[in-house]
C-alpha positions in Angstrom: 107.8 115.0 130.9 106.7 118.6 131.1 105.9 118.2 134.7 109.4 116.8 135.6 110.7 119.9 133.7 108.9 122.3 135.9 110.3 120.5 139.0 113.8 120.9 137.7 113.1 124.7 137.3 112.6 124.9 141.1 115.3 122.6 142.3 118.9 121.9 141.1 119.4 118.4 139.9 122.3 116.4 141.1 124.0 113.4 139.8 121.8 110.2 139.4 122.3 107.6 142.1 124.3 104.5 141.2 121.3 102.5 142.4 118.8 104.3 140.1 116.1 101.8 139.2 112.9 102.1 136.9 110.5 99.3 136.6 106.9 98.4 135.6 104.3 96.7 137.9 101.1 95.4 136.7 98.3 94.8 139.4 94.6 94.0 139.5 91.9 96.2 141.0 91.8 95.8 144.8 95.2 94.3 144.9 97.6 95.7 147.5 100.8 97.4 146.2 104.0 98.0 148.0 106.9 100.1 146.6 110.2 100.4 148.3 113.0 103.1 148.1 116.4 102.9 149.3 117.2 105.0 152.5 120.5 105.4 154.3 120.1 106.9 157.7 123.6 108.2 157.6 122.7 110.9 154.9 122.8 114.2 156.5 120.2 117.0 156.0 118.4 114.7 153.5 114.7 114.5 152.7 112.9 111.7 150.8 109.8 112.0 148.7 107.3 109.8 147.0 105.8 111.7 144.0 103.0 110.6 141.7 102.8 111.6 138.2 99.4 111.2 136.4 98.8 112.1 132.8 97.5 115.7 132.3 98.0 116.4 136.0 100.4 118.2 138.2 102.8 116.2 140.2 101.5 115.0 143.6 103.5 114.5 146.7 102.0 111.3 148.5 104.6 110.9 151.1 107.8 112.5 152.6 110.3 111.5 155.4 113.8 112.2 156.7 116.9 110.1 156.0 117.5 109.4 159.8 115.0 106.9 161.6 111.6 108.2 162.2 108.4 106.6 163.4 106.2 109.1 161.4 103.5 107.5 159.3 101.7 109.5 156.6 98.3 108.6 155.2 96.5 110.1 152.1 93.3 108.4 151.3 94.2 104.7 150.9 98.1 105.4 150.4 100.4 105.1 153.4 104.1 106.0 153.4 106.4 105.0 156.4 110.0 104.1 157.2 111.3 100.6 157.5 114.8 99.4 158.1 116.9 100.8 155.2 113.8 101.7 153.0 111.2 104.3 152.5 107.9 102.5 151.9 104.8 103.4 149.8 101.8 101.1 150.4 98.5 101.3 148.4 95.8 99.5 150.2 93.3 98.1 147.5 94.6 99.7 144.3 92.0 101.5 142.1 92.1 102.2 138.3 92.9 105.9 139.2 96.1 104.8 140.9 97.5 104.2 137.5 100.7 106.5 137.4 104.3 106.8 137.5 105.7 106.9 141.0 109.2 108.4 141.8 111.2 108.2 144.9 113.3 111.4 145.1 116.2 112.5 147.3 116.6 116.1 148.1 119.8 117.4 149.8 120.8 121.0 150.1 118.4 121.9 147.1 119.9 119.0 145.0 117.4 116.5 143.7 118.3 112.9 142.8 115.9 110.3 141.4 116.4 107.1 143.3 113.6 105.0 142.0 110.7 105.1 139.4 107.9 102.7 139.0 105.1 102.7 136.4 102.2 101.2 138.2 99.3 99.9 135.9 96.1 99.0 137.5 93.9 96.7 135.4 90.3 96.0 135.9 88.4 92.8 135.3 89.0 91.6 131.7 85.7 91.1 129.8 87.6 89.0 127.2 86.4 91.2 124.1 88.7 90.9 121.2 86.9 93.0 118.9 83.7 95.0 117.9 82.9 95.2 114.4 80.1 96.7 112.2 79.0 95.9 108.7 78.6 98.5 105.9 75.5 98.8 103.8 75.8 97.7 100.4 72.5 98.7 98.9 71.1 102.2 98.4 68.6 103.3 101.0 65.5 105.6 100.3 63.1 107.3 102.7 60.7 104.8 104.2 63.0 101.8 103.6 63.5 99.3 106.5 67.2 99.2 107.5 69.0 96.7 109.9 72.3 97.7 111.4 74.4 95.0 113.0 77.2 95.0 115.5 79.4 92.1 116.0 81.2 91.4 119.4 83.9 88.9 119.5 85.1 87.5 122.8 87.3 84.8 124.2 86.1 83.1 127.5 89.6 81.9 128.3 90.8 85.5 129.0 87.5 86.6 130.6 87.8 87.4 134.2 84.6 89.4 134.4 81.1 87.8 134.4 79.2 91.0 133.8 76.9 91.0 130.7 77.2 93.3 127.8 75.1 96.5 127.3 75.0 97.9 123.9 74.2 101.4 122.9 73.7 102.9 119.4 74.9 106.4 118.8 74.6 108.7 115.6 76.9 111.4 114.5 76.1 114.1 111.9 78.3 116.9 110.4 75.9 119.5 111.7 75.7 118.3 115.2 78.4 118.8 117.7 77.7 116.0 120.0 76.5 112.2 119.2 72.9 111.3 119.6 71.9 108.3 121.6 69.5 106.5 119.2 68.9 103.2 121.1 69.8 101.1 124.1 69.8 97.4 123.8 69.1 94.9 126.6 71.0 91.8 127.5 68.7 89.4 125.9 68.3 91.0 122.4 71.2 89.4 120.6 72.3 86.2 119.0 75.5 84.3 119.9 77.3 81.5 118.4 80.5 79.6 119.1 83.3 79.3 116.8 83.6 75.7 115.4 87.4 75.9 115.6 87.7 77.0 119.3 84.9 76.5 121.9 86.2 79.5 123.9 85.5 81.9 121.1 82.2 83.3 120.4 80.5 85.9 118.3 77.4 87.8 119.5 75.5 89.9 116.9 73.3 92.9 118.2 70.9 94.5 115.7 69.2 97.8 115.3 66.3 98.3 113.0 64.1 101.1 111.9 62.3 102.7 108.9 64.5 105.5 107.8 63.6 109.2 106.7 65.7 111.7 105.1 66.7 113.1 108.5 68.3 109.8 109.6 71.4 110.4 107.5 74.7 110.0 109.6 77.2 107.5 110.9 76.0 105.0 113.5 78.3 103.5 116.1 77.6 100.7 118.5 79.1 101.1 122.0 79.6 98.0 124.1 79.7 98.7 127.9 81.0 96.0 130.3 83.2 95.5 133.4 83.9 99.3 133.6 85.0 99.6 129.9 83.3 101.1 126.8 84.3 99.6 123.4 83.3 101.4 120.2 82.8 99.7 116.8 84.0 101.1 113.5 80.7 102.7 112.5 78.2 102.2 109.7 77.6 105.3 107.4 74.0 105.6 106.4 73.2 107.8 103.3 69.6 108.3 102.4 69.0 108.9 98.7 66.0 111.2 98.0 64.2 110.9 94.7 63.3 114.5 93.6 59.8 114.3 92.1 60.1 117.7 90.4 63.0 116.4 88.4 60.8 113.6 87.1 58.0 115.9 86.2 60.2 118.2 84.3 61.7 115.4 82.4 58.2 114.1 81.4 57.3 117.7 80.2 60.4 118.0 78.2 59.7 114.7 76.5 56.1 115.6 75.6 57.2 119.0 74.3 59.8 117.2 72.1 57.1 114.9 70.8 54.7 117.7 70.0 57.4 119.6 68.2 58.2 116.4 66.2 54.4 116.0 65.4 54.1 119.6 64.3 57.1 119.1 61.8 55.6 115.9 60.4 52.3 117.6 60.0 53.8 120.5 58.2 55.6 118.2 55.9 52.5 116.2 55.1 50.6 119.4 54.3 53.5 120.6 52.0 53.5 117.2 50.2 49.8 117.0 49.6 49.8 120.6 48.5 52.5 120.1 46.1 50.8 117.1 44.7 47.6 118.9 43.9 49.3 121.8 42.2 49.8 119.4 39.2 46.1 118.8 38.9 45.1 122.4 38.8 42.6 122.0 41.8 42.5 124.3 44.8 42.8 122.6 47.9 42.1 123.4 51.6 43.8 121.9 54.8 43.0 121.9 58.4 44.1 120.3 61.6 41.6 118.5 63.9 43.0 117.8 67.3 41.2 114.7 68.6 42.6 114.1 72.1 44.3 116.1 74.8 46.2 115.5 78.1 46.5 117.5 81.3 49.9 117.7 82.9 50.0 119.7 86.1 48.5 123.2 85.2 49.6 122.8 81.4 47.0 121.6 79.0 48.5 120.0 75.9 46.5 118.7 72.9 48.7 116.1 71.5 46.7 113.7 69.1 45.7 115.2 65.8 45.1 114.3 62.1 45.2 116.3 58.8 42.0 116.4 56.8 41.9 117.4 53.1 38.9 119.2 51.4 38.6 120.7 48.0 36.1 123.5 49.5 36.9 125.6 52.4 34.7 125.0 55.4 34.3 127.9 57.8 33.7 125.8 60.8 37.2 124.2 60.5 39.8 126.3 62.6 43.0 125.5 64.5 43.1 124.8 68.2 46.5 124.4 69.9 45.8 125.2 73.7 
């Protein structure tokens, strides 16, 4: 609509014609198209224009003529404009997808512009008959080194299919830290399984698979793209999250548990020493105690002696001593 507004800034707009028409025309690729616009040869000082409006582009004049009879024929690529009795004709020879646009026939007289006819021309390519492209999500957690299979299901209906071209499937990955998708895999025409629906023979489902052993760098969203008959259809995407097990967390947990166990052991030993010492106070005998560590364990660079027992002796032995580390 902005493009039309820009035109109105340049030319004064007159009253719309009583014969103003706007219609829609759907055609197939390579089909010939003819658009007609009313022309009265008795209009004085009047020019007629065919203008094409394409989305996100400036208006393009594809043909012009006078109101009076003239044999002039204009050609722009495969578009021809010419006069016929009572009409100004626009003819497209072998329409292409790029010809999809809005075509206006405009009458300009003494800087006053009137829209006589508008046509939205939609050029459709061959129909691949694809009704949907879906991807399944992953239900189980994935860890580095795990095999992962992503699946892309292509649903199609052969009754609506007018294109016999095979499908080509591409797998793309997007990551938050990457500005553009990365092509991960290109699938051939024979690497898929198809099955027909038991309810309708014309409906079928083809499953394309992509498998690999993942690493922590494979995190992202994976999309399958189905290319066929000049079209590209994308799936809904499968999000792949890689859960990394941090070994330093496990080591710290074991270390803390061993320290707690050692602390509890020392508390128990102190309690036993106190109990035995109090017991022998009543007998009047002097007692000596020492701790003999029997075994030890290495954890990283830390040497912990864990297993010990308390020995009791009524005489002090000089070769008994404490060893903690």
